[in-house]
Legacy VTK file of the C-alpha trace (Angstrom):
# vtk DataFile Version 3.0
C-alpha trace
ASCII
DATASET POLYDATA
POINTS 165 float
-19.484 -81.930 1.096
-20.482 -81.730 4.599
-19.848 -77.996 4.820
-20.714 -77.598 1.644
-24.047 -78.341 2.781
-24.172 -76.682 6.042
-23.163 -73.002 3.902
-26.479 -74.637 1.425
-28.958 -75.457 5.106
-27.850 -72.121 6.463
-28.541 -69.524 3.334
-32.289 -71.177 3.136
-32.997 -71.108 6.546
-32.113 -67.454 7.174
-34.273 -64.466 7.340
-33.106 -62.704 3.986
-33.779 -65.885 1.943
-36.827 -66.562 3.229
-37.934 -62.750 2.855
-36.875 -63.498 -1.124
-39.081 -66.457 -1.192
-41.522 -64.165 0.503
-41.724 -61.338 -2.288
-41.219 -63.431 -5.306
-45.241 -64.794 -4.163
-46.151 -61.535 -3.465
-45.418 -60.289 -7.256
-46.325 -63.677 -8.779
-49.920 -63.683 -6.833
-49.823 -59.856 -8.055
-49.738 -60.634 -11.152
-52.162 -62.828 -11.832
-54.421 -60.430 -10.082
-53.840 -58.338 -12.535
-53.500 -60.524 -15.438
-57.344 -61.390 -14.174
-57.864 -57.891 -14.109
-56.949 -57.401 -17.582
-58.887 -59.127 -18.902
-62.322 -58.826 -17.483
-61.389 -55.638 -18.129
-60.770 -56.188 -22.486
-64.157 -58.765 -21.753
-66.280 -55.512 -20.942
-64.764 -53.184 -23.316
-64.045 -55.125 -26.972
-68.191 -55.873 -25.845
-69.159 -52.296 -25.434
-67.077 -51.665 -28.193
-69.034 -54.272 -30.520
-72.633 -52.689 -29.100
-71.900 -49.247 -30.607
-69.805 -50.871 -34.051
-74.102 -53.204 -34.742
-76.640 -50.153 -33.225
-77.148 -49.804 -36.310
-77.537 -52.942 -37.136
-79.322 -54.270 -34.325
-81.651 -51.611 -33.938
-82.025 -50.826 -37.565
-81.348 -46.398 -37.099
-78.688 -44.832 -36.726
-77.639 -44.734 -32.737
-77.749 -41.545 -30.317
-75.549 -41.399 -27.826
-76.221 -43.554 -25.000
-76.542 -43.992 -21.859
-74.699 -46.119 -20.663
-74.335 -46.170 -16.713
-71.574 -45.569 -14.877
-68.585 -47.267 -15.987
-69.699 -45.648 -19.888
-70.397 -49.552 -20.546
-73.075 -51.345 -20.693
-73.184 -54.970 -18.611
-72.391 -57.361 -21.454
-73.164 -61.333 -19.645
-76.967 -60.014 -19.184
-79.964 -58.165 -18.636
-83.305 -57.197 -16.669
-86.034 -55.378 -18.327
-88.864 -55.871 -20.356
-89.426 -57.023 -23.942
-90.252 -54.358 -26.365
-90.445 -56.554 -29.334
-90.017 -59.954 -30.070
-88.789 -60.983 -33.836
-87.539 -64.569 -33.159
-84.773 -65.890 -32.878
-83.783 -62.529 -31.040
-85.473 -60.512 -28.265
-85.143 -56.784 -27.587
-85.259 -55.642 -24.295
-85.227 -52.088 -22.683
-82.796 -52.720 -19.964
-82.798 -51.425 -16.605
-80.342 -48.090 -17.685
-82.691 -47.332 -20.617
-80.322 -49.658 -22.854
-81.780 -51.241 -25.374
-80.073 -54.692 -26.145
-80.616 -57.508 -28.401
-81.151 -60.777 -27.038
-80.442 -63.948 -29.260
-82.767 -66.697 -27.911
-80.894 -70.532 -28.995
-82.351 -73.734 -28.610
-80.631 -74.243 -25.000
-81.762 -71.603 -23.969
-83.731 -72.346 -20.955
-86.504 -70.001 -20.219
-88.780 -70.371 -16.885
-91.580 -67.641 -16.134
-90.945 -67.764 -11.865
-90.401 -71.806 -11.527
-91.920 -73.322 -14.448
-90.517 -73.777 -17.528
-92.231 -72.066 -19.804
-91.062 -72.362 -23.924
-90.237 -69.117 -26.531
-93.766 -69.124 -27.453
-94.671 -67.544 -24.041
-92.410 -64.456 -24.225
-94.741 -61.714 -24.444
-93.578 -57.712 -25.410
-93.759 -55.850 -21.805
-92.341 -59.413 -19.987
-89.855 -58.259 -17.151
-86.768 -60.675 -17.757
-83.398 -61.445 -15.996
-81.607 -63.070 -18.729
-77.724 -64.143 -18.441
-75.921 -65.415 -21.925
-72.148 -64.178 -23.486
-71.462 -61.550 -25.583
-70.789 -62.267 -29.195
-68.886 -60.197 -31.773
-72.314 -59.603 -33.257
-73.011 -56.315 -29.826
-75.417 -59.330 -29.481
-75.996 -61.323 -25.984
-76.034 -65.199 -26.210
-78.961 -66.455 -23.599
-78.230 -68.728 -21.704
-81.240 -69.083 -19.549
-83.834 -66.612 -18.871
-86.341 -66.404 -16.511
-89.846 -63.965 -16.331
-90.007 -62.302 -13.441
-93.065 -59.614 -11.969
-92.193 -56.117 -12.652
-90.358 -54.034 -9.746
-92.888 -51.427 -8.700
-90.415 -48.842 -8.475
-90.667 -49.509 -12.350
-95.201 -49.271 -12.046
-94.828 -46.079 -10.298
-95.064 -42.540 -12.468
-92.019 -40.661 -11.733
-92.364 -37.354 -10.472
-90.039 -34.249 -8.836
-89.918 -36.088 -5.196
-86.957 -38.692 -4.008
-88.255 -42.254 -4.129
-86.687 -43.080 -0.510
LINES 1 166
165 0 1 2 3 4 5 6 7 8 9 10 11 12 13 14 15 16 17 18 19 20 21 22 23 24 25 26 27 28 29 30 31 32 33 34 35 36 37 38 39 40 41 42 43 44 45 46 47 48 49 50 51 52 53 54 55 56 57 58 59 60 61 62 63 64 65 66 67 68 69 70 71 72 73 74 75 76 77 78 79 80 81 82 83 84 85 86 87 88 89 90 91 92 93 94 95 96 97 98 99 100 101 102 103 104 105 106 107 108 109 110 111 112 113 114 115 116 117 118 119 120 121 122 123 124 125 126 127 128 129 130 131 132 133 134 135 136 137 138 139 140 141 142 143 144 145 146 147 148 149 150 151 152 153 154 155 156 157 158 159 160 161 162 163 164
């Protein structure tokens, strides 16, 4: 019995066994990272798909090929831009990449102007807002938080052929 215990102890203390355990640990960690990447990519692609499928219903017109940004998917969890239409409980926001997003305002949506709490009735067309929320299956963003901010200077300038930097 003592001999068996020593052999088992020798196996557990060997460099090969420790290397195998490290290898298994690394494979498990890489599996979790890969799985998280697939989950994030799937969610982003699902929103882009739902946004395109519901474009006509959300905007009441035929879709034009939009410029969707560098990775060809709209930001699914928020928007930064100005309000171009108010039709409660939804807002249409022209996002910073010139796409139009439908923002669904829910009862528990917190709305602030800078640091002050305001109501949904205080929102106006051309207000510059930042929206944080979650995508739904209709291609809308269900807002959790909306903040009215002053429009950034680069949006107020008339664009010329010169670089702004």
